C-alpha positions in Angstrom: 67.6 -34.3 -12.5 66.5 -37.7 -13.8 63.1 -36.3 -15.0 64.8 -33.8 -17.3 67.2 -36.4 -18.7 64.5 -38.9 -19.8 61.0 -37.5 -19.3 57.9 -39.5 -20.0 56.2 -36.4 -21.4 57.3 -32.9 -22.4 55.5 -29.8 -23.7 55.7 -26.0 -23.8 53.4 -24.1 -21.5 52.5 -20.5 -21.0 53.6 -19.0 -17.7 53.2 -15.6 -16.1 56.6 -14.5 -17.5 56.3 -16.1 -20.9 56.8 -19.7 -22.0 58.5 -22.6 -20.3 59.2 -26.3 -20.9 57.4 -28.8 -18.7 58.9 -32.3 -18.2 57.2 -35.0 -16.2 57.7 -38.7 -15.3 54.1 -39.3 -14.5 54.4 -38.5 -10.8 56.3 -35.2 -10.6 56.7 -32.4 -13.1 59.5 -29.9 -13.5 59.0 -26.5 -15.2 62.2 -25.2 -16.7 62.9 -21.9 -18.6 63.1 -22.4 -22.4 66.9 -21.9 -22.3 67.2 -24.8 -19.8 69.1 -22.8 -17.3 66.5 -22.2 -14.6 64.1 -24.5 -12.7 60.9 -22.4 -12.3 58.7 -24.9 -10.4 58.4 -28.5 -9.3 54.8 -29.7 -8.9 52.6 -32.9 -9.0 52.0 -34.3 -12.4 48.2 -33.8 -12.0 48.7 -30.1 -11.6 51.1 -29.7 -14.5 48.8 -31.5 -17.0 46.4 -28.6 -16.6 48.9 -26.3 -18.5 49.2 -28.7 -21.4 48.0 -26.8 -24.6 44.9 -28.0 -26.2 43.6 -29.9 -23.2 41.4 -28.9 -20.3 41.1 -30.4 -16.9 38.2 -32.7 -15.9 34.8 -31.0 -16.0 33.8 -29.5 -12.7 30.4 -28.7 -11.3 31.7 -25.5 -9.8 33.2 -23.5 -12.6 36.9 -23.8 -13.4 38.3 -23.7 -16.9 34.9 -24.1 -18.6 33.3 -21.1 -16.9 30.8 -19.4 -19.3 30.0 -16.2 -17.5 32.2 -13.3 -16.4 34.1 -14.0 -13.2 34.9 -10.4 -12.2 33.0 -7.1 -12.1 35.5 -5.6 -14.5 35.0 -8.4 -17.0 31.2 -8.0 -16.7 31.3 -4.3 -17.3 33.5 -4.7 -20.3 31.1 -7.3 -21.7 28.2 -5.0 -21.1 29.9 -2.1 -22.9 30.6 -4.4 -25.9 26.9 -5.2 -26.1 26.0 -1.5 -26.3 25.0 -0.9 -22.7 25.4 2.5 -21.0 27.1 2.3 -17.6 26.9 5.0 -14.9 29.0 4.5 -11.8 27.7 5.9 -8.6 29.3 5.7 -5.2 27.3 2.7 -4.0 25.7 1.4 -7.2 26.3 0.9 -10.9 23.4 1.7 -13.2 23.2 -0.3 -16.4 20.8 0.9 -19.1 19.9 0.2 -22.7 16.8 0.9 -24.8 15.0 2.6 -21.9 15.4 -0.2 -19.4 17.6 0.0 -16.4 19.3 -2.4 -14.0 21.2 -1.5 -10.8 24.3 -3.4 -9.7 26.0 -3.2 -6.3 29.4 -1.6 -6.5 30.5 -3.8 -3.6 29.2 -7.4 -4.0 28.1 -9.0 -0.8 28.9 -12.6 -1.3 30.5 -15.1 -3.7 27.3 -15.6 -5.7 26.4 -12.0 -6.2 28.2 -11.6 -9.5 26.4 -14.6 -11.0 23.1 -13.3 -9.6 23.7 -9.9 -11.3 24.5 -11.6 -14.6 21.3 -13.7 -14.4 19.3 -10.6 -13.4 20.7 -8.7 -16.4 19.9 -11.6 -18.7 16.3 -11.7 -17.5 15.8 -7.9 -17.6 17.3 -7.3 -21.0 16.8 -10.7 -22.7 20.5 -11.0 -23.7 23.0 -13.8 -23.1 26.1 -12.5 -21.2 28.6 -15.3 -21.9 32.3 -14.8 -22.6 
């Protein structure tokens, strides 16, 4: 492959299975195992640059790499435990308490905004910042 022989840019990126080498000519990028034996992926250059260490993609208005708040219920509950909250799981709701105050979370969120709404409700109720 011509891109691998004389790439315009090269870097090592983390993948699901470990690390790999990324080579690009500015249009197309090729992800190759570190031993150079296996081509793992071929993708547009714009997608590959997101894996470059030390650099983030363009800022987005809708989350992405710069997301400040938890993005899953599991992550939210771990964050609450680390802040000293007590968590009681029921069949339909999750009760969060600390210092005599309580807040009830749904165990099955209803829409894509419900997690962020829960985070904001917890922040208002307990006066704590729940950022990762």
